[in-house]
C-alpha positions as CSV (number, residue, x, y, z in Angstrom):
1,M,40.1,-75.8,63.3
2,K,40.1,-71.9,62.9
3,A,42.1,-71.4,66.3
4,V,45.0,-74.2,64.9
5,A,45.0,-72.7,61.5
6,E,45.8,-69.2,63.0
7,M,48.8,-70.8,65.0
8,F,50.4,-71.7,61.7
9,T,49.5,-68.4,59.9
10,M,52.4,-66.0,58.9
11,G,51.4,-62.4,59.2
12,P,52.3,-59.8,57.0
13,G,55.6,-58.3,57.0
14,N,56.6,-54.2,58.0
15,K,60.3,-53.9,57.2
16,D,61.0,-56.4,59.9
17,H,64.7,-56.6,58.6
18,H,65.2,-53.3,59.7
19,P,64.7,-53.8,63.7
20,A,66.0,-57.3,63.0
21,L,69.3,-56.0,62.1
22,R,69.5,-53.4,64.7
23,C,69.0,-55.8,67.2
24,A,71.6,-58.5,65.8
25,V,74.3,-55.8,65.7
26,G,73.1,-54.4,69.3
27,V,74.0,-57.8,70.6
28,F,76.9,-59.2,68.4
29,V,79.5,-56.2,68.6
30,P,79.3,-56.0,72.7
31,L,79.5,-59.9,73.0
32,I,82.0,-60.3,70.4
33,T,84.2,-57.8,72.2
34,L,83.9,-59.6,75.5
35,T,85.0,-63.0,73.6
36,L,88.3,-61.1,72.2
37,I,89.1,-59.9,75.5
38,G,88.4,-63.0,77.3
39,R,85.3,-61.9,79.5
40,L,82.8,-64.1,78.7
41,D,81.6,-64.2,82.4
42,L,80.1,-60.5,81.5
43,A,78.2,-61.8,78.3
44,V,75.0,-62.1,80.2
45,F,75.0,-58.3,81.4
46,A,75.9,-57.4,77.6
47,S,73.0,-59.6,76.4
48,F,70.2,-58.0,78.6
49,G,71.5,-54.5,78.2
50,A,71.3,-55.3,74.3
51,F,67.2,-55.7,75.1
52,T,67.0,-51.8,74.7
53,G,67.3,-52.4,70.8
54,I,63.9,-54.6,71.0
55,Y,61.8,-51.5,72.1
56,G,60.4,-48.9,69.8
57,R,60.4,-51.1,66.9
58,N,58.7,-49.2,64.0
59,E,58.3,-46.1,66.0
60,P,59.3,-42.4,64.6
61,H,62.9,-41.4,65.8
62,S,62.0,-39.1,68.3
63,V,59.4,-41.6,69.9
64,R,61.9,-44.4,69.6
65,F,64.6,-42.8,71.4
66,R,62.5,-42.0,74.2
67,S,61.2,-45.7,74.3
68,Q,64.6,-46.8,74.2
69,L,65.9,-44.5,76.7
70,R,63.3,-45.7,79.3
71,A,63.2,-49.0,78.7
72,G,67.2,-49.0,78.7
73,G,67.3,-47.1,81.7
74,F,64.8,-49.4,83.5
75,M,66.4,-52.5,82.5
76,L,69.5,-51.4,84.1
77,F,67.9,-51.0,87.1
78,V,66.3,-54.3,87.0
79,I,70.1,-55.6,86.5
80,L,71.3,-53.6,89.4
81,L,68.5,-55.0,91.5
82,A,69.1,-58.6,90.6
83,T,73.0,-58.6,91.1
84,L,72.8,-56.5,94.5
85,M,70.4,-59.4,95.5
86,A,72.6,-62.1,94.8
87,R,75.4,-60.3,96.5
88,F,73.3,-59.8,99.6
89,A,72.0,-63.4,99.9
90,Q,75.5,-64.5,99.3
91,G,76.8,-62.1,101.8
92,S,74.1,-63.3,104.4
93,G,74.6,-67.1,103.7
94,V,71.2,-67.7,102.1
95,E,71.7,-70.4,99.9
96,G,69.9,-73.7,98.1
97,A,66.5,-73.8,98.7
98,A,66.1,-70.8,101.0
99,Y,67.5,-69.1,98.3
100,S,65.4,-70.6,95.5
101,W,62.2,-69.4,97.3
102,L,63.7,-65.9,97.8
103,L,64.4,-65.6,94.0
104,T,61.1,-67.1,93.2
105,A,59.2,-64.3,95.6
106,A,61.7,-61.4,94.3
107,T,60.8,-62.3,90.6
108,T,57.3,-62.2,91.0
109,V,57.4,-58.8,92.4
110,V,59.4,-58.1,89.4
111,A,57.1,-59.7,87.1
112,G,54.1,-57.4,88.7
113,G,56.0,-54.1,89.3
114,C,57.7,-54.2,85.8
115,S,54.6,-54.8,83.9
116,V,53.0,-51.8,85.4
117,V,56.0,-49.7,84.6
118,V,55.8,-50.7,81.0
119,A,52.4,-50.4,80.4
120,A,52.3,-46.9,82.1
121,W,55.0,-45.7,79.6
122,R,53.4,-47.8,76.7
123,L,56.2,-49.3,75.8
124,R,56.4,-52.1,72.9
125,P,56.7,-54.9,73.2
126,G,54.5,-54.8,76.4
127,G,54.6,-56.5,79.7
128,S,57.5,-57.8,81.9
129,L,58.9,-61.0,80.2
130,F,62.4,-59.6,79.6
131,H,62.7,-58.0,82.9
132,I,61.7,-61.5,84.6
133,F,64.4,-63.3,82.4
134,A,66.9,-60.5,83.2
135,F,66.3,-60.3,87.0
136,A,66.4,-63.9,87.6
137,A,68.9,-65.2,85.4
138,I,71.5,-62.5,87.0
139,A,70.6,-63.3,90.4
140,S,70.9,-66.9,89.7
141,I,74.9,-66.4,88.9
142,A,76.7,-68.0,91.8
143,A,79.9,-66.1,91.0
144,Q,79.2,-62.6,90.5
145,P,81.8,-60.3,88.8
146,P,82.9,-57.1,90.1
147,L,79.8,-54.8,90.6
148,W,81.3,-51.9,88.5
149,E,82.5,-54.3,85.6
150,A,79.0,-55.6,85.3
151,M,77.2,-52.3,85.3
152,L,79.8,-50.6,83.1
153,V,79.2,-53.5,80.3
154,S,75.5,-53.1,80.7
155,V,75.6,-49.0,80.4
156,L,78.0,-49.6,77.6
157,T,75.7,-51.9,75.7
158,T,72.7,-50.1,76.5
159,G,74.6,-46.7,75.2
160,F,75.4,-48.6,72.0
161,C,71.8,-49.8,71.3
162,L,70.5,-46.5,71.5
163,L,73.1,-45.2,69.0
164,I,72.0,-47.8,66.6
165,G,68.5,-46.9,67.4
166,M,69.2,-43.6,65.8
167,S,71.6,-45.0,62.9
168,S,69.0,-44.6,60.4
169,R,69.0,-40.8,60.9
170,V,72.1,-40.9,58.7
171,V,70.2,-41.8,55.8
172,K,67.9,-38.9,55.0
173,S,65.3,-41.2,53.2
174,H,65.1,-43.1,56.3
175,R,64.9,-40.1,58.7
176,T,62.0,-39.1,60.5
177,P,61.0,-35.4,61.4
178,W,62.5,-34.8,65.4
179,K,59.6,-33.8,67.2
180,R,58.9,-33.9,71.2
181,P,56.8,-36.9,71.9
182,P,53.6,-36.1,73.4
183,R,53.0,-36.7,77.1
184,I,51.4,-39.9,77.8
185,R,48.2,-39.6,79.6
186,H,45.9,-42.3,81.2
187,T,42.2,-42.3,81.6
188,A,41.1,-43.7,84.9
189,A,39.7,-46.9,82.8
190,E,43.4,-47.5,81.4
191,R,45.0,-46.9,84.8
192,R,42.4,-49.8,86.4
193,A,43.6,-52.0,83.2
194,I,47.3,-51.3,84.0
195,W,47.1,-52.7,87.5
196,L,44.9,-55.4,86.6
197,E,47.4,-56.3,84.1
198,G,50.0,-56.1,86.7
199,G,48.1,-58.2,89.0
200,G,47.8,-60.9,86.2
201,Y,51.5,-61.1,85.8
202,L,52.1,-61.3,89.5
203,V,49.7,-64.4,89.8
204,A,50.8,-66.1,86.8
205,A,54.5,-65.7,87.5
206,G,54.1,-66.4,91.2
207,L,52.1,-69.6,90.8
208,A,54.6,-71.1,87.8
209,G,57.5,-70.2,89.9
210,T,56.0,-71.7,93.1
211,I,55.0,-74.9,91.1
212,A,58.3,-75.0,89.3
213,T,60.3,-74.8,92.7
214,L,58.2,-77.3,94.2
215,V,58.4,-79.8,91.5
216,G,62.2,-79.0,90.9
217,E,63.0,-79.8,94.8
218,R,61.4,-83.2,94.2
219,L,62.9,-84.0,90.7
220,G,66.1,-82.3,91.0
221,F,66.1,-79.7,88.2
222,G,66.8,-75.9,88.1
223,H,66.3,-72.7,86.3
224,T,62.7,-72.5,87.7
225,Y,62.4,-69.0,86.7
226,W,62.1,-70.2,82.8
227,A,58.4,-71.3,84.1
228,M,57.7,-67.7,85.0
229,V,58.8,-66.4,81.7
230,A,56.8,-68.9,80.3
231,A,53.8,-68.2,82.1
232,V,53.5,-64.4,81.3
233,V,53.8,-65.3,77.4
234,P,50.1,-66.1,77.2
235,L,49.2,-62.8,79.2
236,V,50.0,-60.5,76.0
237,G,47.1,-61.0,73.1
238,H,43.9,-59.0,72.3
239,S,41.7,-62.1,72.8
240,T,41.9,-65.2,75.3
241,R,42.0,-67.5,72.2
242,H,45.0,-65.6,70.9
243,R,46.7,-65.8,74.2
244,V,46.0,-69.6,74.7
245,S,47.7,-69.9,71.0
246,R,50.4,-68.0,71.9
247,G,50.9,-70.4,75.3
248,I,50.8,-73.7,72.9
249,Q,52.9,-72.0,70.4
250,R,55.6,-71.1,73.0
251,I,55.5,-75.0,73.8
252,A,55.9,-76.1,70.3
253,G,58.5,-73.7,69.3
254,T,60.5,-74.5,72.5
255,V,60.8,-78.1,71.6
256,I,61.8,-77.4,67.6
257,G,64.2,-74.6,69.1
258,L,65.6,-77.5,71.3
259,V,66.4,-79.8,68.5
260,L,68.0,-77.0,66.8
261,L,70.1,-76.2,69.7
262,A,71.3,-79.9,70.2
263,G,72.2,-79.7,66.7
264,I,74.4,-76.5,67.2
265,L,76.0,-77.9,70.4
266,W,76.8,-81.5,68.7
267,L,79.0,-79.2,66.6
268,N,80.7,-77.9,69.6
269,P,81.5,-74.5,68.1
270,A,84.0,-72.2,69.5
271,P,82.9,-69.0,71.7
272,W,83.2,-66.5,68.7
273,A,81.1,-69.1,66.4
274,M,78.5,-69.0,69.3
275,V,78.1,-65.4,69.3
276,L,77.6,-65.2,65.6
277,V,74.6,-68.0,66.5
278,I,73.4,-65.4,69.2
279,A,73.4,-62.8,66.5
280,A,71.9,-65.0,63.7
281,C,69.0,-65.8,66.0
282,Q,68.3,-62.7,67.3
283,F,68.0,-61.5,63.8
284,G,65.6,-64.6,63.3
285,A,63.5,-63.7,66.2
286,E,63.1,-60.0,65.6
287,M,62.2,-60.9,61.9
288,F,59.2,-63.3,63.0
289,I,58.0,-61.9,66.5
290,A,55.3,-59.8,65.2
291,R,54.4,-62.2,62.5
292,Q,54.5,-65.9,63.7
293,Y,55.3,-66.4,67.3
294,L,55.9,-70.3,66.9
295,V,58.6,-69.5,64.3
296,A,60.1,-66.6,66.4
297,Q,60.2,-69.1,69.4
298,V,62.4,-71.6,67.3
299,F,65.0,-68.8,67.2
300,V,64.6,-67.5,71.0
301,T,65.3,-70.9,72.3
302,P,68.8,-71.4,71.5
303,L,69.3,-67.7,71.6
304,A,68.6,-67.8,75.4
305,L,70.5,-70.9,76.0
306,I,73.5,-70.3,74.5
307,A,73.8,-66.8,76.1
308,T,73.4,-69.0,79.3
309,L,76.2,-71.6,78.2
310,L,78.6,-68.6,77.3
311,A,78.2,-66.9,80.8
312,A,78.3,-70.2,83.0
313,P,79.1,-73.3,81.2
314,V,76.7,-76.3,82.4
315,D,75.9,-79.7,81.2
316,P,74.1,-78.9,77.9
317,G,71.9,-82.1,78.5
318,L,70.6,-80.8,81.8
319,L,70.0,-77.5,80.2
320,L,67.8,-78.8,77.6
321,R,65.7,-80.8,80.0
322,D,65.2,-78.1,82.2
323,R,64.3,-75.5,79.2
324,I,61.2,-78.1,78.4
325,I,60.1,-78.9,81.4
326,E,60.0,-75.4,82.7
327,T,58.2,-74.0,79.5
328,V,55.5,-76.6,79.6
329,I,55.0,-75.9,83.5
330,G,54.9,-72.2,82.7
331,A,53.0,-72.3,79.8
332,A,50.0,-74.5,81.3
333,V,50.0,-72.3,84.0
334,G,49.8,-68.9,81.9
335,V,47.0,-70.5,80.0
336,A,45.0,-71.5,83.1
337,V,45.3,-68.0,84.1
338,V,44.0,-66.5,80.9
339,V,41.0,-69.0,80.8
340,A,40.1,-68.7,84.4
341,P,38.2,-65.5,84.2
342,A,36.3,-66.5,81.1
343,V,35.5,-69.7,82.9
344,W,34.3,-67.9,85.9
345,R,32.0,-65.5,83.9
346,R,30.4,-68.3,82.0
347,L,29.9,-70.0,85.5
348,Q,28.4,-66.9,86.9
349,A,26.0,-66.5,83.7
350,G,25.0,-70.0,84.0
351,R,23.9,-69.6,87.8
352,A,21.9,-66.5,87.1
353,T,20.2,-68.4,84.1
354,G,19.4,-71.0,86.6
355,V,17.9,-68.8,89.2
356,R,15.9,-67.3,86.7
């Protein structure tokens, strides 16, 4: 009962409206600009470039700048890899089921590798969830825009978010001393933990992607990378119970978020109105992400799906169906990966006791 109660407990606030506003502006301005010039085919590149603003949430300005510069630069690298892989596959004639498996394998490598880099740089939020999402979503775009246009939008959005991250320095009362951030050093135990964590992301994402791809081929649904994203959610947490709780919250929040999204799509909003909804959802997600994951997920679900619809319009009904199925598969796999070590330790302890 205590575990259930914790799922619905609202944590204390910490001036969450500040990073929430920064993130909302960081995604709204690039997207509304693309809407006005009629280039929503580039919206996904702006959306992922705007992830830069998520990092360095409550850090002093000098540390935040280093965090966002590293996170933004690394995300640009992931975006470039994704679009290059898609172009290579299209040029080589790799498509259909073959490309689905290639995408699953490549995204699995991204999941493990990016987790290691993020942990080594001590970026917050930790993990490779955003990198998995960005890589797979961009690599899944059938009609890739010109490379220079895609990267230009990503770079400009990243730079804009860096400026927003430093914008509060204009107000003297919000300005923090500019000191060179200390060099990051890791002990042998920390390095081992970083690689173990990377292995966990590799296993969770790979297993979820494999199951989702197999099931998708039989039942005819797509967006299998959403299962990979959902699978790594439970890997973040300070205890097994907390991690399992995040997996359950992911499913519950997604269901509620899909109901909200269905209502929004029923109104058939214009593209500029959808951009406003994205900004509002980004604000809501950042307001609650550190306090109540279930509530944050209610905002994250329409945020992700509307951004997908802007870039590549598809049947909303199929999109909603794919989202819930993939989320359940991924969250179940993630919870299993989290629980497995604890179950193994108990079995080993039981055997040891029996031998004695």
